[in-house]
DSSP file (Angstrom, degrees, kcal/mol; ACC not computed):
  #  RESIDUE AA STRUCTURE BP1 BP2  ACC     N-H-->O    O-->H-N    N-H-->O    O-->H-N    TCO  KAPPA ALPHA  PHI   PSI    X-CA   Y-CA   Z-CA
    1    1 A X              0   0    0      0, 0.0     2,-0.7     0, 0.0    16,-0.0   0.000 360.0 360.0 360.0 137.4 -112.4  -43.3  -64.6
    2    2 A X        -     0   0    0      2,-0.0     2,-0.3     0, 0.0     0, 0.0  -0.904 360.0-148.4-102.9 114.6 -113.6  -40.6  -62.2
    3    3 A X        -     0   0    0     -2,-0.7     2,-0.5     1,-0.1     6,-0.0  -0.565  13.0-125.8 -84.1 139.2 -117.1  -39.5  -63.0
    4    4 A X        -     0   0    0     -2,-0.3    -1,-0.1     1,-0.1    -2,-0.0  -0.702  13.6-160.2 -76.0 127.5 -118.0  -35.9  -62.4
    5    5 A X  S    S+     0   0    0     -2,-0.5     2,-0.6     1,-0.1    -1,-0.1   0.654  72.0  76.0 -89.8 -11.2 -121.0  -35.8  -60.3
    6    6 A X  S    S-     0   0    0      2,-0.1     2,-0.1     0, 0.0    -1,-0.1  -0.882 103.0 -12.4-101.8 122.0 -121.9  -32.2  -61.3
    7    7 A X  S    S-     0   0    0     -2,-0.6     2,-0.1     2,-0.0     0, 0.0  -0.263 101.1 -38.3  85.4-175.1 -123.5  -32.0  -64.7
    8    8 A X        -     0   0    0     -2,-0.1     2,-0.5     1,-0.1    -2,-0.1  -0.456  56.0-116.2 -86.0 151.8 -123.7  -34.5  -67.5
    9    9 A X        -     0   0    0     -2,-0.1    -1,-0.1     1,-0.1    -2,-0.0  -0.789  34.5-117.1 -96.6 131.8 -121.0  -36.9  -68.5
   10   10 A X     >  -     0   0    0     -2,-0.5     4,-2.2     1,-0.1     3,-0.2  -0.217  19.8-117.6 -62.3 154.1 -119.6  -36.3  -72.0
   11   11 A X  H  > S+     0   0    0      1,-0.2     4,-2.6     2,-0.2     5,-0.2   0.864 113.6  55.0 -60.2 -33.7 -120.0  -39.0  -74.6
   12   12 A X  H  > S+     0   0    0      2,-0.2     4,-1.2     1,-0.2    -1,-0.2   0.805 109.3  48.1 -64.8 -31.5 -116.4  -39.5  -75.0
   13   13 A X  H  > S+     0   0    0     -3,-0.2     4,-0.6     2,-0.2    -2,-0.2   0.937 113.2  47.5 -65.4 -48.6 -116.0  -40.1  -71.3
   14   14 A X  H >< S+     0   0    0     -4,-2.2     3,-1.0     1,-0.2     6,-0.3   0.917 117.5  40.5 -60.8 -51.8 -119.0  -42.6  -71.2
   15   15 A X  H 3< S+     0   0    0     -4,-2.6    -1,-0.2     1,-0.3    -2,-0.2   0.798 113.3  56.5 -75.9 -23.3 -117.8  -44.5  -74.3
   16   16 A X  H 3< S+     0   0    0     -4,-1.2    -1,-0.3    -5,-0.2    -2,-0.2   0.552  82.5 109.6 -81.0 -14.5 -114.1  -44.3  -73.0
   17   17 A X  S XX S-     0   0    0     -3,-1.0     3,-1.1    -4,-0.6     4,-0.7  -0.408  74.1-132.1 -71.6 138.3 -115.0  -45.9  -69.6
   18   18 A X  H 3> S+     0   0    0      1,-0.2     4,-0.6     2,-0.2     3,-0.2   0.746 106.1  63.2 -64.7 -23.3 -113.6  -49.5  -69.1
   19   19 A X  H 3> S+     0   0    0      1,-0.2     4,-1.4     2,-0.2     3,-0.3   0.828  97.8  57.1 -55.7 -40.3 -117.1  -50.6  -67.9
   20   20 A X  H <> S+     0   0    0     -3,-1.1     4,-3.2    -6,-0.3     5,-0.3   0.768  89.5  70.2 -77.4 -27.0 -118.6  -49.7  -71.3
   21   21 A X  H  X S+     0   0    0     -4,-0.7     4,-1.6    -3,-0.2    -1,-0.2   0.908 105.5  38.1 -66.2 -42.5 -116.4  -52.0  -73.4
   22   22 A X  H  X S+     0   0    0     -4,-0.6     4,-2.9    -3,-0.3     5,-0.2   0.933 118.9  53.1 -69.8 -40.9 -118.1  -55.4  -72.1
   23   23 A X  H  X S+     0   0    0     -4,-1.4     4,-1.1     1,-0.2    -2,-0.2   0.946 113.7  38.5 -58.6 -50.1 -121.5  -53.6  -72.1
   24   24 A X  H  <>S+     0   0    0     -4,-3.2     5,-2.0     1,-0.2     4,-0.3   0.879 117.6  50.8 -69.3 -35.3 -121.2  -52.5  -75.7
   25   25 A X  H ><5S+     0   0    0     -4,-1.6     3,-1.5    -5,-0.3    -2,-0.2   0.886 107.3  53.2 -65.5 -43.9 -119.5  -55.8  -76.8
   26   26 A X  H 3<5S+     0   0    0     -4,-2.9    -1,-0.2     1,-0.3    -2,-0.2   0.745 106.7  55.5 -71.0 -22.3 -122.4  -57.9  -75.0
   27   27 A X  T 3<5S-     0   0    0     -4,-1.1    -1,-0.3    -5,-0.2    -2,-0.2   0.578 114.8-122.8 -78.7 -14.3 -124.8  -55.8  -77.1
   28   28 A X  T < 5S+     0   0    0     -3,-1.5     2,-0.2     1,-0.3    -3,-0.2   0.758  76.2 105.2  70.5  28.3 -123.0  -56.8  -80.3
   29   29 A X      < -     0   0    0     -5,-2.0    -1,-0.3     4,-0.0     2,-0.3  -0.786  64.7-124.7-124.5 172.8 -122.2  -53.2  -81.3
   30   30 A X     >  -     0   0    0     -2,-0.2     4,-2.2    -3,-0.1     5,-0.1  -0.685  30.6-107.5-107.3 170.5 -119.1  -51.1  -81.2
   31   31 A X  H  > S+     0   0    0     -2,-0.3     4,-2.6     1,-0.2     5,-0.2   0.866 124.6  54.0 -63.4 -35.8 -118.5  -47.7  -79.5
   32   32 A X  H  > S+     0   0    0      1,-0.2     4,-2.7     2,-0.2    -1,-0.2   0.918 105.1  52.4 -65.3 -35.6 -118.6  -46.3  -83.1
   33   33 A X  H  > S+     0   0    0      2,-0.2     4,-2.7     1,-0.2    -2,-0.2   0.950 112.0  46.0 -58.1 -52.1 -121.9  -47.9  -83.7
   34   34 A X  H  X S+     0   0    0     -4,-2.2     4,-2.5     1,-0.2    -1,-0.2   0.879 110.9  52.2 -61.3 -39.6 -123.3  -46.3  -80.6
   35   35 A X  H  X S+     0   0    0     -4,-2.6     4,-2.3     2,-0.2    -1,-0.2   0.917 111.8  46.9 -59.6 -44.6 -121.8  -42.9  -81.5
   36   36 A X  H  X S+     0   0    0     -4,-2.7     4,-2.3    -5,-0.2     5,-0.2   0.927 111.8  48.9 -60.4 -46.2 -123.4  -43.0  -84.9
   37   37 A X  H  X S+     0   0    0     -4,-2.7     4,-2.4     2,-0.2    -2,-0.2   0.947 113.5  46.7 -65.7 -46.2 -126.8  -44.1  -83.6
   38   38 A X  H  X S+     0   0    0     -4,-2.5     4,-1.9     1,-0.2    -1,-0.2   0.811 112.0  51.9 -68.8 -30.9 -126.8  -41.3  -80.9
   39   39 A X  H  X S+     0   0    0     -4,-2.3     4,-1.8     2,-0.2    -1,-0.2   0.900 109.7  47.8 -69.8 -37.6 -125.7  -38.7  -83.5
   40   40 A X  H  X S+     0   0    0     -4,-2.3     4,-2.4     2,-0.2    -2,-0.2   0.871 112.7  50.7 -65.4 -40.8 -128.4  -39.7  -85.8
   41   41 A X  H  X S+     0   0    0     -4,-2.4     4,-2.6    -5,-0.2    -1,-0.2   0.880 108.9  48.9 -61.7 -41.3 -130.9  -39.5  -82.9
   42   42 A X  H  X S+     0   0    0     -4,-1.9     4,-1.6     2,-0.2    -2,-0.2   0.864 111.9  51.1 -72.3 -31.2 -129.8  -36.1  -81.8
   43   43 A X  H  X S+     0   0    0     -4,-1.8     4,-0.8     2,-0.2    -2,-0.2   0.953 113.1  44.7 -65.8 -50.4 -130.1  -35.0  -85.5
   44   44 A X  H >< S+     0   0    0     -4,-2.4     3,-1.0     1,-0.2     4,-0.3   0.928 115.1  47.0 -59.1 -46.9 -133.6  -36.3  -85.8
   45   45 A X  H >< S+     0   0    0     -4,-2.6     3,-1.0     1,-0.2    -1,-0.2   0.790 102.4  65.3 -67.0 -28.3 -134.7  -35.0  -82.4
   46   46 A X  H 3< S+     0   0    0     -4,-1.6    -1,-0.2     1,-0.2    -2,-0.2   0.721  95.5  59.4 -68.5 -23.7 -133.2  -31.5  -83.3
   47   47 A X  T << S+     0   0    0     -3,-1.0     2,-0.3    -4,-0.8    -1,-0.2   0.509  85.9  98.4 -88.7  -4.4 -135.8  -31.1  -86.1
   48   48 A X  S <  S-     0   0    0     -3,-1.0     3,-0.0    -4,-0.3    -3,-0.0  -0.630  82.7-109.2 -74.4 137.0 -138.7  -31.4  -83.8
   49   49 A X        -     0   0    0     -2,-0.3     2,-0.3     1,-0.1    -1,-0.1  -0.381  36.6-110.1 -68.4 150.4 -140.4  -28.2  -82.5
   50   50 A X        -     0   0    0      1,-0.1    -1,-0.1    -4,-0.1    -4,-0.0  -0.623  38.4-104.8 -77.7 135.1 -139.8  -27.5  -78.9
   51   51 A X        -     0   0    0     -2,-0.3    13,-0.2     1,-0.1     3,-0.1  -0.364  16.7-137.0 -61.0 145.7 -143.0  -28.0  -76.7
   52   52 A X  S    S+     0   0    0      1,-0.2    12,-0.5    11,-0.1     2,-0.3   0.710  87.5  13.8 -77.4 -20.0 -144.6  -24.9  -75.6
   53   53 A X        -     0   0    0     10,-0.2     2,-0.4    11,-0.1    10,-0.2  -0.996  65.4-155.3-146.4 142.0 -145.0  -26.3  -72.1
   54   54 A X  E     -A   62   0A   0      8,-3.4     8,-3.1    -2,-0.3     2,-0.3  -0.991  11.0-147.3-128.0 138.0 -143.7  -29.3  -70.2
   55   55 A X  E     -A   61   0A   0     -2,-0.4     6,-0.2     6,-0.2     2,-0.1  -0.723   9.9-137.6 -98.9 140.1 -145.2  -31.0  -67.3
   56   56 A X    >   -     0   0    0      4,-2.7     3,-2.1    -2,-0.3    -1,-0.1  -0.347  36.2 -97.9 -89.9 176.2 -143.5  -32.6  -64.4
   57   57 A X  T 3  S+     0   0    0      1,-0.3    -1,-0.1     2,-0.1    -2,-0.0   0.740 126.1  57.0 -74.4 -12.0 -144.5  -35.9  -62.9
   58   58 A X  T 3  S-     0   0    0      2,-0.1    -1,-0.3     0, 0.0     3,-0.1   0.379 121.4-108.5 -89.3   5.1 -146.4  -34.0  -60.2
   59   59 A X    <   +     0   0    0     -3,-2.1     2,-0.2     1,-0.3    -2,-0.1   0.459  69.0 148.1  86.1   3.7 -148.4  -32.3  -62.9
   60   60 A X        -     0   0    0      1,-0.1    -4,-2.7    -5,-0.0     2,-0.5  -0.499  46.4-125.4 -75.0 143.6 -146.7  -28.8  -62.4
   61   61 A X  E     -A   55   0A   0     -6,-0.2     2,-0.5    -2,-0.2    -6,-0.2  -0.763  23.9-169.6 -92.1 123.2 -146.5  -26.8  -65.6
   62   62 A X  E     -A   54   0A   0     -8,-3.1    -8,-3.4    -2,-0.5     2,-0.4  -0.972   3.2-164.0-117.1 129.8 -143.1  -25.6  -66.6
   63   63 A X              0   0    0     -2,-0.5   -10,-0.2   -10,-0.2   -11,-0.1  -0.867 360.0 360.0-107.5 146.4 -142.8  -23.0  -69.4
   64   64 A X              0   0    0    -12,-0.5   -11,-0.1    -2,-0.4    -1,-0.1   0.484 360.0 360.0 -69.5 360.0 -139.5  -22.3  -71.2
């Protein structure tokens, strides 16, 4: 698989990568399990209110 270095990798690309098969298998789960867990996590995180300000590791304040 050729990874795109600009932007984020799509979940389907990540789970379809040949390297992910042994990684997921060694964790004792399937790619479907990973997809379901990430979908549930995204759903739960989507219900949280967005923070009014975010701080970087250097302490700089970023506002949306």
